[in-house]
N, C-alpha and C positions, 0 to 999 in steps of 0.2 A: 504493500500497501504506501501512495507517495505521499512525501512530509509535505505540510503545509507552509509554506512561508510566511513570518510575522515581521515586519521591521518595526523597530521602534526608536523613529528621529527625534532626537533630543534628547537620551537616554543620559545625560550628565545632570538632570532634571533635580534638586533636588529635592522637592516638595513631591517630584511624581514616581521614580524611578524607586526605592525602598519598597514600595506595595504593589507596584507590579512586577517586578519582581518576584515577591514572594506570591502573589498571583498565579503568575504561570509555572512557579515552581511547584504548584500544589495542582497547579492543574493536567486534567489527565481526561483526552478527548480523545473520538474514536479512532486519528490517524497523530502521528508524531509529527512534528512539530521543528521545525527549523528555524529560529529565532536571532534576529544580525541588531546587533543594538550602533546606533549610527551617533556623534554628538562630534562637534564642528573642536572640542575643549576635548586633546586628548588623556591630556591629564583626568579628567571627571571619567571618560569614559572609560580608560585603565582600572581606575579606582570602585566603579559599577559594574563594569566586567566582571574582576572579581568576586563583589558580591555576588555576584547571579549564581557563579561557580557554585559556590559554598550553599548557597540556598539550593542550589540543583540537586547537590552531594547532600545533603539532608534530610531533605524532603527525596529523595531517590528515585529524582524526574531524569527521563530519556533525553526531552531534548537536547539537541542539538544548538549550543549559544557561540556565538563570534559574534567582535567587534569593527569597528571601519570609521576610520573618516572620511570617509567616499560616500557622500548619499548615493551615487548612481551605483555602488556595487550593494548598496544596501537594499536598493529598489528592485532589482537585477531579478529578475523572475517572481514577485509579490506575489502573495495571493492575499494579504489583508495587512493594514500598515495602524502604528498608533505614534500619533504628533501628538510631541507634547513639551514643543519648543518653547524652551525662554528665555531672559533677555539675555545670558551666558552665553548660549550657543546660538542666538541671531546675528549679536554680534560681532563672534568671533568667525559665521560664518558667510557673511555681509563683508568682511574685510578682507577675506579670502577672495570672493567671487567677485565684489563689485570692486573694492579699493575706493570711491568716494560715495557721496551724495548718502550717508547716513549719519557721520558721527553727529549732528544735532540731532536727531531723530529718538522722541522719548520711547517707553518703555511699550507700549504697547506699539504702534508703529515699526518701529525693531522687528520684532515679533512679527509684525503683518509680512512688512516684503519678506522677510524668510520664506515665513509659512509660504507665504503665493509662490515662492520659487519654485521650493520644493514639492510641492503637491499637484503644481499648473501640471506636469506632463504625465502625473498617473492615469495610465487609464480609468476614464468614471464608472466602470463595472468592479473594478476592486475597490474592495468595502475599506473606508476611513477613519477612525475612528480619534476626535480630538475630546484630547485632556486637559487643551489651553483654556487658562479660569479670563485669561483678560477679554476682554470684548474686541475683534477682530472678526478682519474678511474674508472668507475663505474662499477661494477662487473654485470651488466646486463641491455638492454636495457633500456633509458628513456628520456623521454621528456624535453624538455626544451622553457622555456618564455626568448630568448634573451633581455638584457635590463631592466628589471623590475624583484623584484624594482628597482629602479636607487641606483648605488651609494651612499653614501654618506661619507660627508668630517670627516677629525677626531670633528672638532667642531660639526658636526650636528649629532656627534655619541653619543657622551659624553651628547648632549639635550636631547637625547630622553627619558631615564629612566625617567627622571626631568616631561619632557613632559605629560612621559603616568600618572604618578601620579597625574598633574595638571588635566586630564580626569577623571582617576579613582574617585579622590575627587567632581568631580562636580564644580571645579576652571574654566574649560571650559570645550564648549561643543564641542561633537564630531562629529558635523554634515558636517564639513568642509572635515575632512579623510573622512567620506562616502561617501559626494559628488566626492570628488577628483578620487575614486574609484571605483564611479556606472561603467564606464563602462571598469574596470582590463582586462587583458588579460587572469586573473587565472578564469575568470567566462566563456568565449568563450572553455579552455580545459574541466572547468566540464561539458558543456553540450557535448561537444568531444573531450574525449581524443585522440582520432587520428591526430587532429588539428592542431598539431606541430610536429617539427621534430622530428626525432628519432636520439636518440647518444647513442654509446658504444664505449666508447676507457678507 
């Protein structure tokens, strides 16, 4: 049975990636999954790639996980896309691919421009789920899960990378985050991509 190829765009997201990886680690669908993490920030990408491998090992998941800073590679042969682009990834992506015209943009405008670039050429028949909390315009229809993952306070955001390092180094176990995301809404969408509302704005 062929694998489902899932791409996570913006895998360096402080708010999204921990619950997304925990949900995927405990997701056991009818078909195997190949998951590609993409982010323009290589350091964050490496950190969350390592966390993903710890989560998958702990959950005895057989999903194939790989990471890339090349979004075209991430989208090659893709079946499903989760987009969670934040300001950090958007700024680094635009700096690498546009070089000008974005330095003075605010957070939402930065994200919108990066999202427009990344999603525009994806086949419209491929389901895309947005976890972006900012009010941005999408170049195509996307599904959206409201209020998941939850918003983080500034203090919580600062703590996430340190906690991820503790999980990666096995100073703390990941079982709590696996249990907390056992019934994550992302799993419902993976089973039935039409189960959430479409938005196009």
